[in-house]
Legacy VTK file of the C-alpha trace (Angstrom):
# vtk DataFile Version 3.0
C-alpha trace
ASCII
DATASET POLYDATA
POINTS 444 float
71.033 112.285 83.463
70.294 113.914 80.134
73.124 114.021 77.654
73.372 117.013 75.346
75.700 118.053 72.565
75.941 121.090 70.287
76.892 120.913 66.629
77.775 124.008 64.646
76.934 123.718 60.971
78.365 125.898 58.199
76.183 127.067 55.325
77.398 127.436 51.747
76.484 130.497 49.671
75.580 130.313 45.977
78.223 131.598 43.544
77.904 135.368 43.130
77.784 135.133 39.309
74.830 132.719 39.116
71.659 133.976 37.499
68.566 134.266 39.571
66.763 131.649 37.453
69.532 129.147 38.068
69.401 129.469 41.828
67.482 126.732 43.556
66.210 127.310 47.062
68.355 125.142 49.326
66.626 122.383 51.176
66.572 122.693 54.925
69.682 121.094 56.380
68.999 117.804 58.095
69.174 118.079 61.857
72.096 116.195 63.355
71.126 112.741 64.512
70.264 112.688 68.185
72.374 110.447 70.401
70.889 107.033 71.048
71.159 105.167 74.362
70.561 101.510 75.108
70.847 99.723 78.453
71.165 96.188 79.766
70.286 95.252 83.338
72.136 92.583 85.295
75.463 92.670 83.475
78.311 92.576 86.008
75.735 93.129 88.738
74.748 96.568 87.495
72.995 98.531 84.748
75.156 99.085 81.670
74.239 102.034 79.441
75.866 102.859 76.105
75.149 106.186 74.387
76.340 106.616 70.801
76.645 109.815 68.769
76.844 109.916 64.963
77.700 106.685 63.182
76.076 103.712 64.887
73.500 105.877 66.683
70.554 103.737 65.647
68.434 101.652 68.008
69.465 98.018 67.848
72.449 98.748 65.612
75.397 96.391 65.242
77.449 98.812 67.349
75.224 98.336 70.395
75.084 94.590 69.905
78.886 94.383 69.679
79.378 96.474 72.828
76.924 94.470 74.934
78.275 91.173 73.578
81.790 92.168 74.675
80.555 93.085 78.164
78.549 89.853 78.416
81.614 87.794 77.518
83.564 89.379 80.381
80.678 88.876 82.820
80.318 85.208 81.890
84.035 84.549 82.289
84.865 86.572 85.395
81.859 86.949 87.688
82.134 85.099 91.001
78.328 85.174 91.108
78.185 82.804 88.122
79.042 79.233 89.186
80.068 78.389 85.601
82.448 81.326 85.110
86.160 80.767 84.597
86.976 82.514 87.878
84.503 80.277 89.728
86.119 77.214 88.111
89.538 78.337 89.336
88.151 78.894 92.842
86.364 75.557 92.962
89.423 73.673 91.665
91.160 74.729 94.842
94.756 74.735 96.006
97.405 73.472 93.604
95.298 72.782 90.507
96.435 74.417 87.249
93.234 75.605 85.534
93.213 76.714 81.865
91.563 80.106 81.236
90.833 82.240 78.192
93.225 84.923 76.930
90.921 87.621 78.285
90.819 86.188 81.798
94.576 85.654 81.761
95.115 89.257 80.615
92.947 90.804 83.337
94.676 88.661 85.973
98.034 89.918 84.718
96.859 93.523 85.058
95.320 92.822 88.470
98.597 91.380 89.743
100.497 94.360 88.316
98.247 96.827 90.159
98.561 94.728 93.308
102.351 95.073 93.087
102.210 98.813 92.342
99.936 99.400 95.331
101.826 97.217 97.784
98.866 94.851 98.080
96.195 97.499 98.662
94.508 96.107 95.556
94.144 92.348 95.915
92.558 90.019 93.319
92.904 87.139 95.819
90.605 88.711 98.396
87.689 86.399 97.531
87.885 84.354 100.735
87.323 87.541 102.733
84.638 89.129 100.531
82.568 85.931 100.667
82.393 86.193 104.459
80.639 89.566 104.207
77.938 88.364 101.818
74.490 87.008 102.503
72.527 85.656 99.532
75.077 87.337 97.283
74.666 90.806 98.835
77.072 92.680 101.101
74.999 92.355 104.253
76.675 90.051 106.789
79.029 90.815 109.686
81.457 87.888 110.008
83.068 86.900 113.271
86.642 87.834 114.109
87.505 84.118 114.044
86.174 83.747 110.483
88.207 86.722 109.289
91.364 85.496 110.994
90.975 82.106 109.320
90.452 83.608 105.844
93.167 86.271 105.898
96.141 83.975 105.067
94.468 83.077 101.777
94.455 86.708 100.620
97.411 88.266 98.825
98.453 88.422 95.190
101.443 86.212 95.985
99.000 83.323 96.321
98.075 83.540 92.618
100.340 81.949 90.025
99.965 82.686 86.295
101.708 79.945 84.347
103.308 80.231 80.917
100.956 77.591 79.494
97.920 79.863 80.047
96.763 78.238 83.262
96.091 79.743 86.692
97.099 78.101 89.962
96.077 79.064 93.495
99.165 78.539 95.611
97.647 78.563 99.104
94.741 76.582 100.644
91.692 78.823 100.968
92.803 81.365 98.368
89.890 82.544 96.219
89.869 85.042 93.373
87.462 87.989 93.234
87.820 90.432 90.323
84.842 92.561 91.345
87.114 95.593 91.811
88.440 95.478 88.244
86.129 93.405 86.004
83.708 96.257 85.246
86.624 98.356 84.087
87.891 95.588 81.836
84.399 95.012 80.418
84.085 98.726 79.719
87.395 98.719 77.824
86.305 95.704 75.787
82.967 97.329 74.952
84.749 100.523 73.840
87.016 98.448 71.583
83.932 96.801 70.079
82.360 100.194 69.358
85.519 101.404 67.636
85.483 98.228 65.570
82.018 99.228 64.351
83.247 102.669 63.303
81.902 104.554 66.320
84.041 107.597 67.163
81.913 109.294 69.832
80.174 107.526 72.700
79.691 107.364 76.449
79.777 104.042 78.276
78.393 103.885 81.810
78.981 100.610 83.628
77.195 101.394 86.875
79.229 104.540 87.509
82.379 103.284 85.764
82.396 105.751 82.882
84.390 105.759 79.642
84.325 108.687 77.211
85.071 107.376 73.722
86.437 110.190 71.588
85.051 113.706 71.884
81.524 115.059 71.826
80.250 116.144 68.416
81.920 119.489 67.876
85.238 118.290 69.314
84.930 119.260 72.966
85.633 116.857 75.810
82.815 115.160 77.652
82.028 116.562 81.089
81.866 113.769 83.658
80.241 114.406 87.012
81.761 112.756 90.072
78.966 111.632 92.359
78.476 113.188 95.765
79.805 110.691 98.319
76.999 111.382 100.767
74.651 108.345 100.886
71.307 108.939 99.180
72.330 112.393 97.937
72.117 111.644 94.221
73.877 114.870 93.243
77.269 115.761 91.771
80.286 116.779 93.884
82.418 118.088 91.024
83.126 117.585 87.321
86.129 116.570 85.224
86.662 116.677 81.447
87.325 113.380 79.653
88.184 112.419 76.089
89.259 108.848 75.274
89.513 108.363 79.012
87.826 106.539 81.867
86.540 108.076 85.095
85.991 105.447 87.784
84.928 106.054 91.382
85.215 103.897 94.494
83.501 104.938 97.708
82.112 103.541 100.908
78.732 105.132 100.173
78.043 102.766 97.264
77.273 99.583 99.243
76.952 99.351 102.994
74.860 98.027 105.860
74.409 98.980 109.493
74.592 96.645 112.449
74.789 97.504 116.128
74.959 101.195 115.301
78.064 100.721 113.127
78.118 101.268 109.346
80.103 98.689 107.365
80.913 99.500 103.715
82.017 97.062 101.018
85.645 98.100 100.356
87.781 95.762 102.440
91.365 96.309 103.517
93.191 93.102 102.527
95.528 93.559 105.517
92.708 93.424 108.071
89.741 91.790 106.350
87.513 94.631 107.563
86.148 97.684 105.723
88.727 100.418 105.189
88.793 103.025 107.949
89.781 106.659 107.494
88.484 110.027 106.377
88.180 109.297 102.656
84.634 109.237 101.274
85.508 108.488 97.661
88.341 108.246 95.146
87.898 108.816 91.406
90.600 107.927 88.892
90.985 109.418 85.411
93.053 107.237 83.061
93.134 106.072 79.430
92.251 102.540 80.535
89.079 101.770 82.469
90.729 98.592 83.748
93.579 100.572 85.266
91.226 103.249 86.627
88.996 100.626 88.253
91.853 98.860 90.030
93.545 102.095 91.108
90.342 103.595 92.534
90.087 100.682 94.953
93.810 100.682 95.713
93.858 104.422 96.470
90.771 104.178 98.677
92.507 101.474 100.712
95.768 103.429 100.872
94.146 106.676 102.008
94.782 110.242 100.876
98.535 110.655 101.291
99.664 107.211 100.160
97.055 107.139 97.399
98.254 110.479 96.025
101.845 109.243 96.199
100.914 106.101 94.236
99.328 108.195 91.480
102.408 110.408 91.352
104.321 107.296 90.263
101.900 106.483 87.413
102.150 109.132 84.672
98.929 108.164 82.863
96.644 108.294 85.914
95.157 111.228 87.847
92.868 111.246 90.859
90.147 113.101 92.760
89.966 112.351 96.503
87.012 113.608 98.578
87.478 113.622 102.340
84.880 113.652 105.113
85.102 117.425 105.542
84.032 117.950 101.904
87.511 118.877 100.680
88.306 117.830 97.118
91.963 116.887 96.737
93.236 116.452 93.166
96.497 115.239 91.700
98.562 117.831 89.920
97.355 117.002 86.412
93.787 117.961 87.352
94.573 121.292 88.996
92.491 123.987 87.319
90.062 121.629 85.587
88.076 120.295 88.576
85.436 122.547 90.152
83.164 121.905 93.148
79.455 121.663 92.345
78.278 123.605 95.400
79.470 125.051 98.705
79.453 121.671 100.472
82.695 120.899 98.630
85.889 122.952 98.556
89.274 122.852 96.836
92.365 123.772 98.875
94.537 126.655 97.702
97.213 125.338 95.359
100.837 126.456 95.540
101.611 125.674 91.903
102.893 122.694 89.978
106.101 121.361 88.473
105.589 120.014 84.961
108.068 117.423 83.703
108.712 117.651 79.945
110.567 115.075 77.869
111.491 116.021 74.313
109.115 119.006 74.584
106.137 116.840 75.572
104.623 116.971 79.110
104.877 113.563 80.788
103.972 114.286 84.425
102.625 117.112 86.576
103.695 117.248 90.228
101.824 119.286 92.823
103.927 121.588 94.972
103.197 121.969 98.678
103.474 118.318 99.703
106.595 116.165 99.755
106.679 113.756 96.818
109.203 111.641 94.922
108.901 110.861 91.218
111.359 108.711 89.284
111.442 109.479 85.565
112.676 106.514 83.524
112.849 106.451 79.745
115.230 104.854 77.214
117.827 103.930 79.823
117.788 107.290 81.582
116.742 107.792 85.177
116.113 111.011 87.127
114.899 111.036 90.729
112.828 114.199 91.197
111.906 115.430 94.675
109.137 117.858 95.596
109.944 119.339 99.008
107.221 121.686 100.134
106.955 124.446 97.554
110.171 123.617 95.691
111.400 120.920 93.311
114.851 119.541 92.561
116.566 116.643 90.822
118.177 114.548 93.566
119.856 111.968 91.339
120.446 111.496 87.612
122.435 108.936 85.646
123.685 111.538 83.152
127.348 112.420 82.805
127.513 116.114 83.696
125.018 116.199 86.600
124.020 119.776 85.723
120.383 119.172 86.632
121.401 117.963 90.101
123.744 120.902 90.591
120.973 123.399 89.746
119.447 122.688 93.170
115.886 123.486 94.271
113.550 125.913 92.496
110.219 127.346 93.637
109.414 130.456 91.575
106.919 130.351 88.724
108.779 130.226 85.422
111.926 128.634 86.853
113.276 125.635 84.963
115.614 122.753 85.685
117.208 121.412 82.502
118.859 118.035 81.885
120.152 118.378 78.335
121.628 114.898 77.887
118.196 113.492 78.695
116.112 116.144 76.860
114.370 116.635 80.198
112.960 119.934 81.471
111.145 120.618 84.749
109.210 123.872 84.756
107.451 125.584 87.671
103.970 126.821 86.674
101.140 128.684 88.453
98.513 126.757 90.081
88.052 126.323 86.794
79.072 125.438 83.810
79.062 122.207 85.933
76.558 120.529 83.617
77.702 116.902 83.365
77.195 114.443 80.501
77.117 111.552 82.943
78.138 110.729 86.506
80.977 108.475 87.694
80.233 106.714 90.941
LINES 2 445
434 0 1 2 3 4 5 6 7 8 9 10 11 12 13 14 15 16 17 18 19 20 21 22 23 24 25 26 27 28 29 30 31 32 33 34 35 36 37 38 39 40 41 42 43 44 45 46 47 48 49 50 51 52 53 54 55 56 57 58 59 60 61 62 63 64 65 66 67 68 69 70 71 72 73 74 75 76 77 78 79 80 81 82 83 84 85 86 87 88 89 90 91 92 93 94 95 96 97 98 99 100 101 102 103 104 105 106 107 108 109 110 111 112 113 114 115 116 117 118 119 120 121 122 123 124 125 126 127 128 129 130 131 132 133 134 135 136 137 138 139 140 141 142 143 144 145 146 147 148 149 150 151 152 153 154 155 156 157 158 159 160 161 162 163 164 165 166 167 168 169 170 171 172 173 174 175 176 177 178 179 180 181 182 183 184 185 186 187 188 189 190 191 192 193 194 195 196 197 198 199 200 201 202 203 204 205 206 207 208 209 210 211 212 213 214 215 216 217 218 219 220 221 222 223 224 225 226 227 228 229 230 231 232 233 234 235 236 237 238 239 240 241 242 243 244 245 246 247 248 249 250 251 252 253 254 255 256 257 258 259 260 261 262 263 264 265 266 267 268 269 270 271 272 273 274 275 276 277 278 279 280 281 282 283 284 285 286 287 288 289 290 291 292 293 294 295 296 297 298 299 300 301 302 303 304 305 306 307 308 309 310 311 312 313 314 315 316 317 318 319 320 321 322 323 324 325 326 327 328 329 330 331 332 333 334 335 336 337 338 339 340 341 342 343 344 345 346 347 348 349 350 351 352 353 354 355 356 357 358 359 360 361 362 363 364 365 366 367 368 369 370 371 372 373 374 375 376 377 378 379 380 381 382 383 384 385 386 387 388 389 390 391 392 393 394 395 396 397 398 399 400 401 402 403 404 405 406 407 408 409 410 411 412 413 414 415 416 417 418 419 420 421 422 423 424 425 426 427 428 429 430 431 432 433
9 435 436 437 438 439 440 441 442 443
């Protein structure tokens, strides 16, 4: 999709007292450098495209080379499709062996295990024994037998992966196999963005097969507009758009890879609890977060969890927001995206919002909670803890570890402009009222 940007240039006038003979006709201002894109095919099983604005926007520049080198390093270390990768070495070493890995592989495994814990196992880096059953010649195209799935299921589960203090990884159950396919692209995207910053690049778009990262702002200072792909197979259009600046937008959906057998469609996102593709009415989940690694893992976790539990998970993670598209074309967004996500056409609709409760700490917003659905959010900072409940259209503080308990005693509030104040904790909860779809690139 074409990427456009607008730069406004200011002109300087000659001093009013200058003589006519001294005035030199100004040379035509140089046009701003056009953005430059370069792509690599086959990295992490997809097409990786990097588009740079301003500094570094030269074909074959060191910035591009650094970004692709960073992505290649991740691919070589973490792809299960490479028999010589570190992850493949861990898998082939089998049960009980402590295998040394690089700092990068250790770090992504730490984050993968953290997301697995946050999601109650909906994200599972140890799902490799199950994903392998569904592949034929490396592609998701095989229907395994119930007996095969039953035999492989005990090997799944993050509890079967042990990260040791000496930098080694140990698989703690026979048959456990790692597969970082649901998070490695995100990590590679983060590494590539770091490499671009190291080369002085301050504005760029990175597209790792639909895993998108917006580095900085567009020239002119505005946020990038990221299109979220329509979840209808073969559609090729945009369902809605979200703004992004120094943020990732990552989409997981059953429409991305699937096959049909016996009149049944099987997509590639497996439920670790069953070993089969996730069932439900979700078509796609897109996560907006500062880290592409986090966004990648959470998009899979939320797809597995489904709409209600996925939204509840994101409510507990202040830095992440989500867009959920259900089979009826409804676009459900977390509270932080209310008012900034718009459907692309009449196939997609947004439900009427009842308003939001914004949690402020020391005058800075830290979390936005949607009213209308029951939610719990625990705010923890510097030893303080407040348990905040959304009950239908109202919000209240149920528990607080402050001395005077004023915030708890204030009870529930639902009217726009109402505030709940916890002065010892510098915490304020305020009730607030509950948006050109041209996209710079498409996530998904």
